[in-house]
C-alpha positions in Angstrom: 0.0 0.0 0.0 1.3 3.5 -0.9 1.9 5.8 2.0 0.3 9.2 1.5 2.3 12.3 2.2 0.5 15.3 3.8 1.7 18.8 3.8 0.8 21.5 6.2 -0.6 24.6 4.3 2.3 26.8 5.5 4.9 24.2 4.4 3.2 23.9 1.0 3.3 27.7 0.5 7.0 27.8 1.3 7.7 24.8 -1.0 5.8 26.1 -4.0 7.0 29.7 -3.7 10.5 28.7 -2.6 10.4 30.9 0.5 13.0 31.0 3.2 12.3 29.6 6.6 11.4 32.2 9.1 12.4 32.6 12.7 9.2 33.9 14.5 11.3 34.9 17.5 13.2 37.4 15.4 10.3 39.4 14.1 9.0 42.6 15.6 5.6 42.5 17.3 4.1 44.6 14.5 5.3 42.1 11.9 3.8 39.3 13.9 0.5 41.3 14.1 0.6 41.9 10.4 0.6 38.2 9.6 -1.7 37.4 12.5 -4.3 39.8 11.1 -4.3 37.9 7.8 -4.4 34.5 9.5 -7.3 35.5 11.8 -9.1 37.1 8.9 -8.9 33.8 6.9 -10.1 31.8 9.9 -13.1 34.1 10.4 -14.0 34.3 6.7 -13.9 30.5 6.6 -16.2 30.4 9.6 -18.6 33.0 8.1 -18.9 31.3 4.7 -19.6 28.0 6.3 -23.0 29.5 7.3 -24.1 29.3 3.7 -24.1 31.3 0.5 -25.0 35.0 1.1 -24.5 38.4 -0.5 -20.9 39.5 -0.2 -22.0 42.6 1.7 -23.6 40.5 4.4 -20.6 38.3 4.6 -18.4 41.4 5.0 -20.7 42.7 7.8 -20.6 39.5 9.7 -16.8 39.2 9.3 -16.3 42.8 10.5 -18.1 42.1 13.7 -15.4 39.5 14.6 -12.3 41.2 13.2 -12.7 44.7 14.7 -10.4 45.6 17.6 -13.2 45.7 20.2 -14.2 42.1 19.5 -10.6 40.9 19.5 -10.1 42.8 22.8 -13.0 41.0 24.4 -11.7 37.7 23.1 -8.3 38.4 24.5 -9.7 39.1 28.0 -10.9 35.5 28.2 -8.0 34.0 26.4 -5.4 35.5 28.7 -6.1 33.0 31.5 -5.4 30.1 29.0 -2.0 31.4 27.8 1.3 29.8 28.5 4.1 32.1 29.8 5.6 32.1 26.4 2.3 33.2 24.8 1.8 35.9 27.5 5.3 37.3 26.6 4.3 37.5 22.9 0.9 39.0 23.7 2.4 41.7 26.0 5.1 42.6 23.4 2.4 43.1 20.8 0.1 45.0 23.2 2.8 47.4 24.3 4.1 48.2 20.9 3.5 51.7 19.6 1.7 51.5 16.3 2.3 54.0 13.5 -1.4 54.1 12.6 -4.0 55.5 15.1 -7.0 53.4 16.2 -10.0 53.8 13.9 -13.2 54.2 15.9 -11.8 52.1 18.7 -10.4 52.9 22.1 -6.6 52.8 22.4 -7.0 50.0 25.0 -9.0 47.8 22.7 -6.6 48.6 19.8 -3.5 47.7 21.8 -5.1 44.5 23.2 -6.1 43.6 19.6 -2.6 44.2 18.4 -1.3 41.8 21.1 -3.9 39.3 20.0 -2.9 39.5 16.4 0.8 39.3 17.3 0.1 36.1 19.2 -1.9 34.7 16.2 1.0 35.5 13.9 3.6 34.0 16.2 1.7 30.7 16.6 1.1 30.6 12.8 4.8 31.1 12.1 5.8 28.6 14.7 3.3 26.2 12.9 1.4 25.6 16.2 -1.9 25.5 14.3 -3.7 23.3 16.8 -2.9 25.7 19.7 -3.8 28.7 17.5 -7.2 27.3 16.7 -7.8 26.3 20.3 -7.2 29.8 21.5 -9.3 31.4 18.8 -12.1 29.0 19.7 -11.9 30.0 23.3 -12.1 33.6 22.3 -15.0 33.1 19.9 -16.9 31.2 22.5 -16.5 34.1 24.9 -18.0 36.5 22.3 -21.0 34.2 22.0 -21.5 34.3 25.7 -21.4 38.1 25.6 -24.4 38.3 23.3 
């Protein structure tokens, strides 16, 4: 019997595009937040479209409710108690980083907490700790549902 070979998505991207390996520990918190924003956005969009075919505008509205800084800030409040020490360090570095762009329609506290959240997501993604990343996002999303 042939043995099947599976590739992690991240590994496949690196292979096909011939990208260099990255050292997540060497990136600034804002770079981690940059990639974390994209990864979290993909997770949320995947979740939203699983609810069925809708107008793109409605999909965008639903997605926006999860990706705005205030929602990420609420999620992070619950997630903090579940973080390892290493994850806390990454989150705090992201939260305490001064951003070049001001918060748009968000409090500075929510914006900073959201930046820490995105930095943590980016870090876990680059470290290829996908299971842990999704576990924490699920904890955060469940906390949003409890708030409703």
